[in-house]
NUKESE-13289 format. One record per residue: residue number from 1; x, y, z of N, C-alpha, C in turn; residue in one letter. Coordinates in Angstrom, 3 decimals. Example, Ala and Ser with C-alpha at 12.3 -4.5 7.8 and 13.67 -1.06 7.14 Angstrom:
<recs>
+------+----------+----------+----------+----------+----------+----------+----------+----------+----------+------+
| resi |       nX |       nY |       nZ |      caX |      caY |      caZ |       cX |       cY |       cZ | resn |
+------+----------+----------+----------+----------+----------+----------+----------+----------+----------+------+
|    1 |   13.190 |   -5.690 |    7.800 |   12.300 |   -4.500 |    7.800 |   13.200 |   -3.300 |    7.800 |    A |
|    2 |   12.850 |   -2.250 |    7.080 |   13.670 |   -1.060 |    7.140 |   12.900 |    0.030 |    7.870 |    S |
+------+----------+----------+----------+----------+----------+----------+----------+----------+----------+------+
</recs>
This chain:
<recs>
+------+----------+----------+----------+----------+----------+----------+----------+----------+----------+------+
| resi |       nX |       nY |       nZ |      caX |      caY |      caZ |       cX |       cY |       cZ | resn |
+------+----------+----------+----------+----------+----------+----------+----------+----------+----------+------+
|    1 |    2.800 |   32.222 |  -12.422 |    2.601 |   31.168 |  -12.514 |    3.631 |   29.762 |  -11.959 |    M |
|    2 |    2.750 |   28.616 |  -10.427 |    3.423 |   26.941 |  -10.166 |    4.590 |   27.055 |  -10.624 |    T |
|    3 |    5.354 |   26.385 |  -11.170 |    5.846 |   24.760 |  -11.806 |    5.755 |   24.212 |  -10.707 |    A |
|    4 |    4.589 |   23.258 |  -11.639 |    4.079 |   21.118 |  -10.526 |    5.560 |   20.913 |   -9.990 |    Q |
|    5 |    5.765 |   19.965 |   -9.550 |    6.908 |   18.954 |   -9.105 |    6.196 |   17.190 |   -9.214 |    T |
|    6 |    7.114 |   16.674 |   -9.711 |    6.801 |   15.108 |   -9.199 |    6.460 |   14.479 |   -7.722 |    E |
|    7 |    5.892 |   13.880 |   -8.200 |    4.984 |   13.621 |   -6.560 |    6.575 |   12.933 |   -5.773 |    P |
|    8 |    7.739 |   13.022 |   -4.565 |    8.957 |   12.283 |   -4.435 |    7.821 |   11.108 |   -4.427 |    K |
|    9 |    8.742 |    9.724 |   -4.487 |    8.863 |    8.112 |   -4.315 |   10.629 |    7.587 |   -4.016 |    T |
|   10 |    9.821 |    6.725 |   -3.053 |   11.011 |    6.341 |   -2.468 |   10.492 |    4.506 |   -3.373 |    N |
|   11 |   11.300 |    3.280 |   -2.620 |   11.387 |    1.895 |   -2.775 |    9.802 |    1.393 |   -2.101 |    E |
|   12 |   10.001 |    1.990 |   -1.111 |    8.651 |    1.729 |   -0.264 |    7.041 |    1.912 |   -1.145 |    T |
|   13 |    6.718 |    2.883 |   -1.337 |    5.985 |    3.658 |   -2.779 |    5.966 |    2.963 |   -3.259 |    T |
|   14 |    6.436 |    2.936 |   -4.795 |    6.558 |    1.617 |   -5.747 |    5.569 |    0.703 |   -4.693 |    E |
|   15 |    6.368 |   -0.053 |   -3.804 |    6.280 |   -1.781 |   -3.805 |    3.993 |   -1.284 |   -3.216 |    Q |
|   16 |    3.613 |   -0.622 |   -2.975 |    2.451 |    0.103 |   -2.168 |    1.705 |    0.124 |   -3.876 |    I |
|   17 |    2.646 |    0.350 |   -4.397 |    1.491 |    0.919 |   -5.953 |    1.583 |   -0.549 |   -6.628 |    R |
|   18 |    2.417 |   -0.852 |   -6.506 |    2.475 |   -2.469 |   -6.943 |    1.549 |   -3.876 |   -6.744 |    T |
|   19 |    2.334 |   -3.666 |   -4.601 |    1.091 |   -4.306 |   -4.324 |   -0.480 |   -3.411 |   -4.888 |    V |
|   20 |   -0.732 |   -3.364 |   -4.387 |   -2.907 |   -2.105 |   -5.081 |   -2.649 |   -2.429 |   -6.467 |    Q |
|   21 |   -2.048 |   -2.353 |   -6.922 |   -2.026 |   -2.515 |   -9.077 |   -2.621 |   -3.952 |   -8.825 |    A |
|   22 |   -1.451 |   -4.966 |   -8.421 |   -2.227 |   -6.732 |   -8.467 |   -3.185 |   -7.490 |   -7.685 |    R |
|   23 |   -3.310 |   -6.910 |   -6.168 |   -4.632 |   -7.277 |   -5.704 |   -5.855 |   -6.187 |   -6.319 |    L |
|   24 |   -5.302 |   -4.844 |   -7.244 |   -6.769 |   -4.967 |   -7.943 |   -7.274 |   -3.878 |   -7.189 |    G |
|   25 |   -7.071 |   -3.219 |   -5.461 |   -7.949 |   -2.579 |   -4.698 |   -7.679 |   -0.993 |   -4.876 |    L |
|   26 |   -8.549 |   -1.171 |   -4.410 |   -9.028 |    0.830 |   -4.526 |   -8.232 |    1.551 |   -3.807 |    S |
|   27 |   -7.687 |    2.681 |   -3.317 |   -6.789 |    3.593 |   -2.675 |   -7.749 |    3.024 |   -0.848 |    Q |
|   28 |   -8.507 |    2.889 |   -1.098 |   -9.832 |    2.596 |    0.468 |   -9.354 |    1.571 |    1.235 |    K |
|   29 |   -9.189 |    0.669 |   -0.242 |   -9.302 |   -1.421 |   -0.151 |   -8.236 |   -1.109 |   -0.032 |    E |
|   30 |   -6.493 |   -0.716 |   -0.212 |   -5.623 |   -0.838 |    0.183 |   -5.057 |   -0.081 |    1.727 |    M |
|   31 |   -6.501 |    0.959 |    1.904 |   -5.401 |    1.483 |    3.737 |   -6.657 |    0.421 |    4.171 |    A |
|   32 |   -7.559 |   -0.570 |    4.071 |   -8.119 |   -1.247 |    5.265 |   -7.067 |   -2.200 |    5.198 |    M |
|   33 |   -6.235 |   -2.526 |    4.096 |   -5.766 |   -3.775 |    4.192 |   -4.118 |   -3.721 |    4.851 |    Y |
|   34 |   -3.597 |   -2.273 |    5.062 |   -2.756 |   -2.244 |    5.778 |   -2.947 |   -2.421 |    6.848 |    L |
|   35 |   -4.427 |   -1.614 |    7.055 |   -5.245 |   -0.698 |    8.528 |   -4.235 |    0.245 |    9.072 |    G |
|   36 |   -4.377 |    0.769 |    7.456 |   -4.144 |    2.306 |    8.222 |   -5.096 |    3.721 |    7.591 |    V |
|   37 |   -4.902 |    5.358 |    7.882 |   -6.595 |    5.754 |    7.562 |   -6.134 |    5.634 |    5.952 |    P |
|   38 |   -7.755 |    6.671 |    5.907 |   -7.109 |    7.038 |    3.709 |   -6.087 |    7.545 |    3.811 |    H |
|   39 |   -6.466 |    8.919 |    4.290 |   -5.211 |    9.472 |    4.828 |   -3.882 |    9.515 |    5.062 |    G |
|   40 |   -3.600 |    8.390 |    5.555 |   -2.111 |    8.092 |    5.937 |   -1.333 |    7.385 |    4.021 |    T |
|   41 |   -1.779 |    6.509 |    3.968 |   -2.159 |    6.295 |    2.359 |   -1.746 |    6.988 |    1.658 |    L |
|   42 |   -3.068 |    8.341 |    1.637 |   -2.813 |    8.948 |    0.485 |   -1.737 |   10.450 |    0.151 |    C |
|   43 |   -0.451 |   10.408 |    1.766 |    0.513 |   11.047 |    1.979 |    1.576 |   10.125 |    1.866 |    N |
|   44 |    1.017 |    8.949 |    1.752 |    2.874 |    8.100 |    0.933 |    3.179 |    8.171 |    0.041 |    W |
|   45 |    1.859 |    7.755 |   -0.986 |    1.690 |    7.660 |   -1.841 |    1.932 |    9.439 |   -2.863 |    L |
|   46 |    1.217 |   10.074 |   -2.356 |    1.720 |   11.626 |   -2.980 |    3.370 |   12.146 |   -2.795 |    Q |
|   47 |    3.955 |   11.527 |   -1.906 |    5.655 |   11.973 |   -1.275 |    5.075 |   12.568 |   -0.730 |    G |
|   48 |    4.073 |   13.373 |    0.139 |    4.999 |   14.606 |    2.031 |    4.211 |   13.769 |    2.916 |    T |
|   49 |    4.378 |   12.087 |    2.861 |    5.314 |   11.685 |    4.695 |    5.474 |   10.039 |    3.339 |    R |
|   50 |    7.159 |    9.460 |    4.252 |    7.073 |    8.039 |    4.075 |    6.703 |    7.314 |    5.095 |    E |
|   51 |    6.352 |    6.159 |    4.028 |    5.925 |    5.442 |    5.176 |    7.273 |    4.749 |    6.220 |    P |
|   52 |    6.438 |    3.798 |    7.799 |    7.498 |    3.674 |    9.047 |    8.156 |    2.425 |    8.639 |    S |
|   53 |    8.924 |    1.821 |    9.055 |    9.787 |    0.215 |    9.117 |    8.955 |   -0.313 |    9.776 |    V |
|   54 |    7.905 |    0.159 |   10.385 |    7.211 |   -1.163 |   10.895 |    5.682 |   -1.747 |    9.580 |    V |
|   55 |    5.573 |   -0.716 |    8.897 |    4.469 |   -0.883 |    7.197 |    5.978 |   -1.422 |    5.815 |    V |
|   56 |    7.073 |   -1.834 |    6.321 |    8.406 |   -1.553 |    5.315 |    7.877 |   -3.326 |    5.672 |    K |
|   57 |    7.706 |   -3.620 |    7.044 |    7.857 |   -5.068 |    7.582 |    6.570 |   -5.531 |    7.942 |    R |
|   58 |    5.293 |   -4.446 |    7.096 |    4.445 |   -4.969 |    6.264 |    4.383 |   -6.083 |    5.643 |    L |
|   59 |    4.586 |   -4.845 |    4.419 |    4.252 |   -5.249 |    3.024 |    5.653 |   -7.179 |    3.223 |    L |
|   60 |    5.994 |   -6.801 |    3.766 |    6.953 |   -7.779 |    3.389 |    6.314 |   -9.450 |    4.214 |    Y |
|   61 |    5.570 |   -8.656 |    5.850 |    4.976 |  -10.010 |    5.576 |    4.141 |  -10.595 |    4.664 |    V |
|   62 |    3.449 |   -9.331 |    3.963 |    1.888 |   -9.292 |    3.605 |    2.625 |  -10.324 |    1.716 |    L |
|   63 |    3.697 |   -9.716 |    1.726 |    3.752 |  -11.169 |   -0.180 |    4.492 |  -11.671 |    0.742 |    G |
|   64 |    5.203 |  -12.665 |    1.961 |    5.512 |  -13.911 |    1.963 |    4.188 |  -14.078 |    2.423 |    T |
|   65 |    3.240 |  -14.408 |    3.605 |    2.307 |  -14.902 |    3.038 |    0.710 |  -14.700 |    1.194 |    V |
|   66 |    0.995 |  -13.705 |    0.433 |    0.270 |  -14.102 |    0.144 |    1.608 |  -15.371 |   -1.279 |    E |
|   67 |    2.781 |  -15.166 |   -0.913 |    3.184 |  -16.230 |   -1.410 |    3.669 |  -17.531 |   -1.073 |    A |
|   68 |    2.983 |  -17.370 |    0.017 |    2.641 |  -18.961 |    0.737 |    1.992 |  -19.919 |    1.828 |    L |
|   69 |    0.952 |  -18.627 |    1.391 |   -0.332 |  -19.178 |    2.177 |   -1.645 |  -18.350 |    2.041 |    A |
|   70 |   -1.302 |  -17.957 |   -0.096 |   -2.827 |  -17.947 |   -0.650 |   -4.025 |  -17.921 |   -0.215 |    P |
|   71 |   -4.010 |  -19.371 |    0.397 |   -5.775 |  -18.704 |    0.816 |   -5.586 |  -17.908 |    2.081 |    A |
|   72 |   -5.187 |  -17.907 |    2.215 |   -4.728 |  -17.426 |    3.652 |   -5.042 |  -15.989 |    4.139 |    L |
|   73 |   -3.802 |  -15.457 |    2.903 |   -3.623 |  -13.992 |    2.663 |   -5.201 |  -14.284 |    1.473 |    H |
|   74 |   -5.566 |  -14.240 |    0.649 |   -7.207 |  -14.223 |    0.488 |   -8.039 |  -13.664 |    1.513 |    S |
|   75 |   -8.030 |  -14.094 |    2.819 |   -8.703 |  -13.771 |    3.230 |   -8.260 |  -11.776 |    4.415 |    A |
|   76 |   -7.435 |  -11.764 |    4.374 |   -6.339 |  -10.576 |    4.450 |   -7.302 |   -9.673 |    3.325 |    L |
|   77 |   -8.276 |   -9.683 |    2.210 |   -8.348 |   -9.046 |    1.343 |   -9.572 |   -7.923 |    1.377 |    V |
|   78 |   -9.266 |   -7.016 |    1.605 |  -10.907 |   -6.683 |    1.169 |  -11.779 |   -7.000 |    0.207 |    P |
|   79 |  -13.219 |   -7.226 |    1.152 |  -13.558 |   -7.422 |    0.517 |  -14.710 |   -6.391 |   -0.653 |    E |
|   80 |  -14.911 |   -7.006 |   -1.712 |  -15.600 |   -5.540 |   -2.678 |  -17.024 |   -5.440 |   -2.063 |    R |
|   81 |  -17.675 |   -4.392 |   -2.196 |  -18.556 |   -4.098 |   -2.353 |  -19.832 |   -4.229 |   -3.426 |    K |
+------+----------+----------+----------+----------+----------+----------+----------+----------+----------+------+
</recs>
C-alpha cells in the first residue's frame, strides 16, 4: 500500500488559490485569466511544478489592477458561459 502525501504548496500556489476563490473562477477560467494552459495550472496547484517569476509578477500586477482599477480588471476576468 502506498502512502499518499500532501501536495507541495508554496506562497505563489496559495496566492493562485486565493485569487481563484476570490474571483469565483473554475480551474479552466483561472488558467485563461493567467494565460496558461489548464494542465500547467493543475501542475502548479498539485505542487508538481512551480510558477515562474513571470507568473509571480503577473499575479502582483493583476492584484494591483484589481485594487486600483476594478472596472479595468473586470474586463480581464473570463466571462462565465
